[in-house]
PDB file of N, CA, C and O in Angstrom:
ATOM      1  N   MET A   1      16.747  65.837 -85.704  1.00  0.00           N
ATOM      2  CA  MET A   1      15.751  65.753 -84.653  1.00  0.00           C
ATOM      3  C   MET A   1      15.328  64.291 -84.529  1.00  0.00           C
ATOM      4  O   MET A   1      15.164  63.601 -85.535  1.00  0.00           O
ATOM      5  N   GLY A   2      15.155  63.825 -83.303  1.00  0.00           N
ATOM      6  CA  GLY A   2      14.775  62.442 -83.058  1.00  0.00           C
ATOM      7  C   GLY A   2      13.432  62.343 -82.370  1.00  0.00           C
ATOM      8  O   GLY A   2      12.851  63.343 -81.948  1.00  0.00           O
ATOM      9  N   PHE A   3      12.963  61.150 -82.268  1.00  0.00           N
ATOM     10  CA  PHE A   3      11.691  60.862 -81.628  1.00  0.00           C
ATOM     11  C   PHE A   3      11.897  59.670 -80.716  1.00  0.00           C
ATOM     12  O   PHE A   3      12.402  58.634 -81.148  1.00  0.00           O
ATOM     13  N   GLU A   4      11.509  59.807 -79.457  1.00  0.00           N
ATOM     14  CA  GLU A   4      11.685  58.733 -78.488  1.00  0.00           C
ATOM     15  C   GLU A   4      10.334  58.351 -77.897  1.00  0.00           C
ATOM     16  O   GLU A   4       9.559  59.219 -77.496  1.00  0.00           O
ATOM     17  N   VAL A   5      10.058  57.069 -77.846  1.00  0.00           N
ATOM     18  CA  VAL A   5       8.811  56.561 -77.275  1.00  0.00           C
ATOM     19  C   VAL A   5       9.137  55.920 -75.932  1.00  0.00           C
ATOM     20  O   VAL A   5      10.027  55.075 -75.834  1.00  0.00           O
ATOM     21  N   LYS A   6       8.404  56.333 -74.898  1.00  0.00           N
ATOM     22  CA  LYS A   6       8.587  55.767 -73.567  1.00  0.00           C
ATOM     23  C   LYS A   6       7.239  55.260 -73.061  1.00  0.00           C
ATOM     24  O   LYS A   6       6.214  55.894 -73.309  1.00  0.00           O
ATOM     25  N   PRO A   7       7.224  54.136 -72.361  1.00  0.00           N
ATOM     26  CA  PRO A   7       5.966  53.639 -71.803  1.00  0.00           C
ATOM     27  C   PRO A   7       5.495  54.534 -70.652  1.00  0.00           C
ATOM     28  O   PRO A   7       6.308  55.088 -69.913  1.00  0.00           O
ATOM     29  N   VAL A   8       4.182  54.666 -70.511  1.00  0.00           N
ATOM     30  CA  VAL A   8       3.600  55.425 -69.403  1.00  0.00           C
ATOM     31  C   VAL A   8       3.051  54.483 -68.337  1.00  0.00           C
ATOM     32  O   VAL A   8       2.545  54.930 -67.308  1.00  0.00           O
ATOM     33  N   GLY A   9       3.150  53.190 -68.583  1.00  0.00           N
ATOM     34  CA  GLY A   9       2.657  52.221 -67.626  1.00  0.00           C
ATOM     35  C   GLY A   9       2.802  50.804 -68.141  1.00  0.00           C
ATOM     36  O   GLY A   9       3.509  50.536 -69.112  1.00  0.00           O
ATOM     37  N   LEU A  10       2.107  49.902 -67.454  1.00  0.00           N
ATOM     38  CA  LEU A  10       2.152  48.481 -67.776  1.00  0.00           C
ATOM     39  C   LEU A  10       0.743  47.922 -67.885  1.00  0.00           C
ATOM     40  O   LEU A  10      -0.184  48.424 -67.249  1.00  0.00           O
ATOM     41  N   VAL A  11       0.588  46.890 -68.688  1.00  0.00           N
ATOM     42  CA  VAL A  11      -0.671  46.148 -68.773  1.00  0.00           C
ATOM     43  C   VAL A  11      -0.388  44.732 -68.304  1.00  0.00           C
ATOM     44  O   VAL A  11       0.526  44.075 -68.802  1.00  0.00           O
ATOM     45  N   ARG A  12      -1.170  44.268 -67.352  1.00  0.00           N
ATOM     46  CA  ARG A  12      -1.066  42.883 -66.881  1.00  0.00           C
ATOM     47  C   ARG A  12      -2.320  42.158 -67.353  1.00  0.00           C
ATOM     48  O   ARG A  12      -3.433  42.471 -66.930  1.00  0.00           O
ATOM     49  N   SER A  13      -2.122  41.193 -68.226  1.00  0.00           N
ATOM     50  CA  SER A  13      -3.245  40.510 -68.864  1.00  0.00           C
ATOM     51  C   SER A  13      -2.946  39.020 -68.992  1.00  0.00           C
ATOM     52  O   SER A  13      -1.789  38.634 -69.160  1.00  0.00           O
ATOM     53  N   PRO A  14      -3.976  38.183 -68.916  1.00  0.00           N
ATOM     54  CA  PRO A  14      -3.761  36.753 -69.145  1.00  0.00           C
ATOM     55  C   PRO A  14      -3.548  36.439 -70.626  1.00  0.00           C
ATOM     56  O   PRO A  14      -3.137  35.330 -70.968  1.00  0.00           O
ATOM     57  N   TYR A  15      -3.820  37.393 -71.498  1.00  0.00           N
ATOM     58  CA  TYR A  15      -3.692  37.187 -72.937  1.00  0.00           C
ATOM     59  C   TYR A  15      -2.297  37.596 -73.391  1.00  0.00           C
ATOM     60  O   TYR A  15      -1.857  38.709 -73.102  1.00  0.00           O
ATOM     61  N   ARG A  16      -1.606  36.724 -74.087  1.00  0.00           N
ATOM     62  CA  ARG A  16      -0.239  36.989 -74.533  1.00  0.00           C
ATOM     63  C   ARG A  16      -0.174  37.371 -76.007  1.00  0.00           C
ATOM     64  O   ARG A  16       0.813  37.960 -76.448  1.00  0.00           O
ATOM     65  N   LYS A  17      -1.207  37.045 -76.772  1.00  0.00           N
ATOM     66  CA  LYS A  17      -1.248  37.367 -78.198  1.00  0.00           C
ATOM     67  C   LYS A  17      -2.590  38.010 -78.525  1.00  0.00           C
ATOM     68  O   LYS A  17      -3.591  37.735 -77.863  1.00  0.00           O
ATOM     69  N   ASN A  18      -2.612  38.866 -79.545  1.00  0.00           N
ATOM     70  CA  ASN A  18      -3.851  39.553 -79.926  1.00  0.00           C
ATOM     71  C   ASN A  18      -4.995  38.584 -80.166  1.00  0.00           C
ATOM     72  O   ASN A  18      -6.123  38.848 -79.749  1.00  0.00           O
ATOM     73  N   GLY A  19      -4.730  37.477 -80.822  1.00  0.00           N
ATOM     74  CA  GLY A  19      -5.777  36.514 -81.149  1.00  0.00           C
ATOM     75  C   GLY A  19      -6.397  35.835 -79.941  1.00  0.00           C
ATOM     76  O   GLY A  19      -7.478  35.258 -80.055  1.00  0.00           O
ATOM     77  N   GLU A  20      -5.746  35.888 -78.793  1.00  0.00           N
ATOM     78  CA  GLU A  20      -6.267  35.268 -77.576  1.00  0.00           C
ATOM     79  C   GLU A  20      -7.318  36.134 -76.885  1.00  0.00           C
ATOM     80  O   GLU A  20      -8.180  35.609 -76.180  1.00  0.00           O
ATOM     81  N   ALA A  21      -7.262  37.419 -77.072  1.00  0.00           N
ATOM     82  CA  ALA A  21      -8.179  38.344 -76.392  1.00  0.00           C
ATOM     83  C   ALA A  21      -9.556  38.305 -77.056  1.00  0.00           C
ATOM     84  O   ALA A  21      -9.650  38.245 -78.282  1.00  0.00           O
ATOM     85  N   PRO A  22     -10.622  38.341 -76.256  1.00  0.00           N
ATOM     86  CA  PRO A  22     -11.970  38.336 -76.837  1.00  0.00           C
ATOM     87  C   PRO A  22     -12.271  39.657 -77.545  1.00  0.00           C
ATOM     88  O   PRO A  22     -11.736  40.704 -77.181  1.00  0.00           O
ATOM     89  N   HIS A  23     -13.123  39.593 -78.549  1.00  0.00           N
ATOM     90  CA  HIS A  23     -13.504  40.808 -79.278  1.00  0.00           C
ATOM     91  C   HIS A  23     -14.334  41.740 -78.395  1.00  0.00           C
ATOM     92  O   HIS A  23     -14.255  42.960 -78.536  1.00  0.00           O
ATOM     93  N   GLN A  24     -15.121  41.179 -77.496  1.00  0.00           N
ATOM     94  CA  GLN A  24     -15.931  41.959 -76.561  1.00  0.00           C
ATOM     95  C   GLN A  24     -15.448  41.653 -75.144  1.00  0.00           C
ATOM     96  O   GLN A  24     -16.015  40.807 -74.452  1.00  0.00           O
ATOM     97  N   GLY A  25     -14.402  42.345 -74.728  1.00  0.00           N
ATOM     98  CA  GLY A  25     -13.785  42.092 -73.437  1.00  0.00           C
ATOM     99  C   GLY A  25     -14.710  42.243 -72.249  1.00  0.00           C
ATOM    100  O   GLY A  25     -14.488  41.620 -71.211  1.00  0.00           O
ATOM    101  N   ARG A  26     -15.732  43.049 -72.379  1.00  0.00           N
ATOM    102  CA  ARG A  26     -16.647  43.248 -71.240  1.00  0.00           C
ATOM    103  C   ARG A  26     -17.430  41.986 -70.908  1.00  0.00           C
ATOM    104  O   ARG A  26     -18.020  41.899 -69.831  1.00  0.00           O
ATOM    105  N   PHE A  27     -17.448  41.006 -71.808  1.00  0.00           N
ATOM    106  CA  PHE A  27     -18.160  39.755 -71.561  1.00  0.00           C
ATOM    107  C   PHE A  27     -17.238  38.669 -71.018  1.00  0.00           C
ATOM    108  O   PHE A  27     -17.674  37.537 -70.811  1.00  0.00           O
ATOM    109  N   SER A  28     -15.978  38.997 -70.786  1.00  0.00           N
ATOM    110  CA  SER A  28     -14.998  38.039 -70.295  1.00  0.00           C
ATOM    111  C   SER A  28     -14.938  38.078 -68.772  1.00  0.00           C
ATOM    112  O   SER A  28     -15.160  39.120 -68.156  1.00  0.00           O
ATOM    113  N   GLU A  29     -14.641  36.944 -68.183  1.00  0.00           N
ATOM    114  CA  GLU A  29     -14.461  36.854 -66.729  1.00  0.00           C
ATOM    115  C   GLU A  29     -13.014  37.144 -66.323  1.00  0.00           C
ATOM    116  O   GLU A  29     -12.723  37.289 -65.136  1.00  0.00           O
ATOM    117  N   GLU A  30     -12.116  37.227 -67.292  1.00  0.00           N
ATOM    118  CA  GLU A  30     -10.696  37.452 -67.006  1.00  0.00           C
ATOM    119  C   GLU A  30     -10.460  38.879 -66.505  1.00  0.00           C
ATOM    120  O   GLU A  30     -11.197  39.803 -66.849  1.00  0.00           O
ATOM    121  N   ILE A  31      -9.430  39.037 -65.697  1.00  0.00           N
ATOM    122  CA  ILE A  31      -9.062  40.340 -65.143  1.00  0.00           C
ATOM    123  C   ILE A  31      -7.806  40.849 -65.851  1.00  0.00           C
ATOM    124  O   ILE A  31      -6.817  40.126 -65.973  1.00  0.00           O
ATOM    125  N   THR A  32      -7.854  42.084 -66.309  1.00  0.00           N
ATOM    126  CA  THR A  32      -6.692  42.761 -66.876  1.00  0.00           C
ATOM    127  C   THR A  32      -6.482  44.046 -66.088  1.00  0.00           C
ATOM    128  O   THR A  32      -7.439  44.775 -65.827  1.00  0.00           O
ATOM    129  N   GLU A  33      -5.255  44.328 -65.711  1.00  0.00           N
ATOM    130  CA  GLU A  33      -4.936  45.526 -64.935  1.00  0.00           C
ATOM    131  C   GLU A  33      -4.052  46.459 -65.743  1.00  0.00           C
ATOM    132  O   GLU A  33      -3.175  46.017 -66.486  1.00  0.00           O
ATOM    133  N   ILE A  34      -4.291  47.743 -65.590  1.00  0.00           N
ATOM    134  CA  ILE A  34      -3.443  48.761 -66.202  1.00  0.00           C
ATOM    135  C   ILE A  34      -2.808  49.563 -65.073  1.00  0.00           C
ATOM    136  O   ILE A  34      -3.511  50.133 -64.239  1.00  0.00           O
ATOM    137  N   GLU A  35      -1.503  49.605 -65.048  1.00  0.00           N
ATOM    138  CA  GLU A  35      -0.761  50.372 -64.041  1.00  0.00           C
ATOM    139  C   GLU A  35      -0.108  51.563 -64.731  1.00  0.00           C
ATOM    140  O   GLU A  35       0.677  51.396 -65.665  1.00  0.00           O
ATOM    141  N   ILE A  36      -0.434  52.758 -64.271  1.00  0.00           N
ATOM    142  CA  ILE A  36       0.179  53.981 -64.792  1.00  0.00           C
ATOM    143  C   ILE A  36       1.331  54.354 -63.862  1.00  0.00           C
ATOM    144  O   ILE A  36       1.160  54.402 -62.644  1.00  0.00           O
ATOM    145  N   PHE A  37       2.495  54.616 -64.433  1.00  0.00           N
ATOM    146  CA  PHE A  37       3.635  55.017 -63.622  1.00  0.00           C
ATOM    147  C   PHE A  37       3.326  56.347 -62.926  1.00  0.00           C
ATOM    148  O   PHE A  37       2.696  57.223 -63.518  1.00  0.00           O
ATOM    149  N   PRO A  38       3.768  56.501 -61.666  1.00  0.00           N
ATOM    150  CA  PRO A  38       3.434  57.693 -60.872  1.00  0.00           C
ATOM    151  C   PRO A  38       3.714  59.023 -61.564  1.00  0.00           C
ATOM    152  O   PRO A  38       2.952  59.974 -61.389  1.00  0.00           O
ATOM    153  N   GLU A  39       4.788  59.111 -62.342  1.00  0.00           N
ATOM    154  CA  GLU A  39       5.125  60.393 -62.964  1.00  0.00           C
ATOM    155  C   GLU A  39       4.148  60.811 -64.054  1.00  0.00           C
ATOM    156  O   GLU A  39       4.208  61.944 -64.532  1.00  0.00           O
ATOM    157  N   PHE A  40       3.240  59.908 -64.461  1.00  0.00           N
ATOM    158  CA  PHE A  40       2.260  60.233 -65.498  1.00  0.00           C
ATOM    159  C   PHE A  40       0.828  60.324 -64.958  1.00  0.00           C
ATOM    160  O   PHE A  40      -0.091  60.644 -65.712  1.00  0.00           O
ATOM    161  N   GLU A  41       0.630  60.050 -63.679  1.00  0.00           N
ATOM    162  CA  GLU A  41      -0.713  60.044 -63.097  1.00  0.00           C
ATOM    163  C   GLU A  41      -1.412  61.392 -63.229  1.00  0.00           C
ATOM    164  O   GLU A  41      -2.600  61.441 -63.549  1.00  0.00           O
ATOM    165  N   GLU A  42      -0.699  62.476 -62.988  1.00  0.00           N
ATOM    166  CA  GLU A  42      -1.306  63.813 -63.050  1.00  0.00           C
ATOM    167  C   GLU A  42      -1.905  64.085 -64.430  1.00  0.00           C
ATOM    168  O   GLU A  42      -2.959  64.714 -64.530  1.00  0.00           O
ATOM    169  N   GLY A  43      -1.257  63.629 -65.477  1.00  0.00           N
ATOM    170  CA  GLY A  43      -1.751  63.860 -66.834  1.00  0.00           C
ATOM    171  C   GLY A  43      -3.043  63.125 -67.145  1.00  0.00           C
ATOM    172  O   GLY A  43      -3.726  63.459 -68.112  1.00  0.00           O
ATOM    173  N   LEU A  44      -3.390  62.121 -66.334  1.00  0.00           N
ATOM    174  CA  LEU A  44      -4.623  61.358 -66.546  1.00  0.00           C
ATOM    175  C   LEU A  44      -5.717  61.707 -65.539  1.00  0.00           C
ATOM    176  O   LEU A  44      -6.804  61.130 -65.574  1.00  0.00           O
ATOM    177  N   ARG A  45      -5.435  62.635 -64.658  1.00  0.00           N
ATOM    178  CA  ARG A  45      -6.431  63.015 -63.647  1.00  0.00           C
ATOM    179  C   ARG A  45      -7.711  63.499 -64.323  1.00  0.00           C
ATOM    180  O   ARG A  45      -7.661  64.298 -65.258  1.00  0.00           O
ATOM    181  N   ASP A  46      -8.837  63.020 -63.856  1.00  0.00           N
ATOM    182  CA  ASP A  46     -10.179  63.378 -64.340  1.00  0.00           C
ATOM    183  C   ASP A  46     -10.440  62.938 -65.781  1.00  0.00           C
ATOM    184  O   ASP A  46     -11.337  63.476 -66.430  1.00  0.00           O
ATOM    185  N   ILE A  47      -9.684  61.986 -66.286  1.00  0.00           N
ATOM    186  CA  ILE A  47      -9.880  61.539 -67.673  1.00  0.00           C
ATOM    187  C   ILE A  47     -11.273  60.935 -67.880  1.00  0.00           C
ATOM    188  O   ILE A  47     -11.800  60.949 -68.992  1.00  0.00           O
ATOM    189  N   GLU A  48     -11.861  60.408 -66.811  1.00  0.00           N
ATOM    190  CA  GLU A  48     -13.191  59.803 -66.936  1.00  0.00           C
ATOM    191  C   GLU A  48     -14.268  60.838 -67.268  1.00  0.00           C
ATOM    192  O   GLU A  48     -15.380  60.467 -67.645  1.00  0.00           O
ATOM    193  N   THR A  49     -13.956  62.123 -67.135  1.00  0.00           N
ATOM    194  CA  THR A  49     -14.936  63.161 -67.485  1.00  0.00           C
ATOM    195  C   THR A  49     -14.944  63.451 -68.982  1.00  0.00           C
ATOM    196  O   THR A  49     -15.798  64.197 -69.460  1.00  0.00           O
ATOM    197  N   CYS A  50     -14.010  62.875 -69.725  1.00  0.00           N
ATOM    198  CA  CYS A  50     -13.924  63.093 -71.181  1.00  0.00           C
ATOM    199  C   CYS A  50     -14.601  61.939 -71.919  1.00  0.00           C
ATOM    200  O   CYS A  50     -14.551  60.792 -71.475  1.00  0.00           O
ATOM    201  N   SER A  51     -15.225  62.250 -73.036  1.00  0.00           N
ATOM    202  CA  SER A  51     -15.899  61.199 -73.802  1.00  0.00           C
ATOM    203  C   SER A  51     -15.009  60.599 -74.884  1.00  0.00           C
ATOM    204  O   SER A  51     -15.296  59.505 -75.369  1.00  0.00           O
ATOM    205  N   HIS A  52     -13.944  61.280 -75.272  1.00  0.00           N
ATOM    206  CA  HIS A  52     -13.082  60.754 -76.339  1.00  0.00           C
ATOM    207  C   HIS A  52     -11.629  60.904 -75.963  1.00  0.00           C
ATOM    208  O   HIS A  52     -10.750  60.519 -76.734  1.00  0.00           O
TER     209      HIS A  52
END
């Protein structure tokens, strides 16, 4: 039996290394975008209604 990992989307960020990103991102002026591939959008519908 095997295990395969596939991406569900992309992250576009000005930070290229972990050490470059601020510890408290909400205080940064930089913009980071998360793009979810269309075939996975349904699985994330209404996710904002969940707390965890």
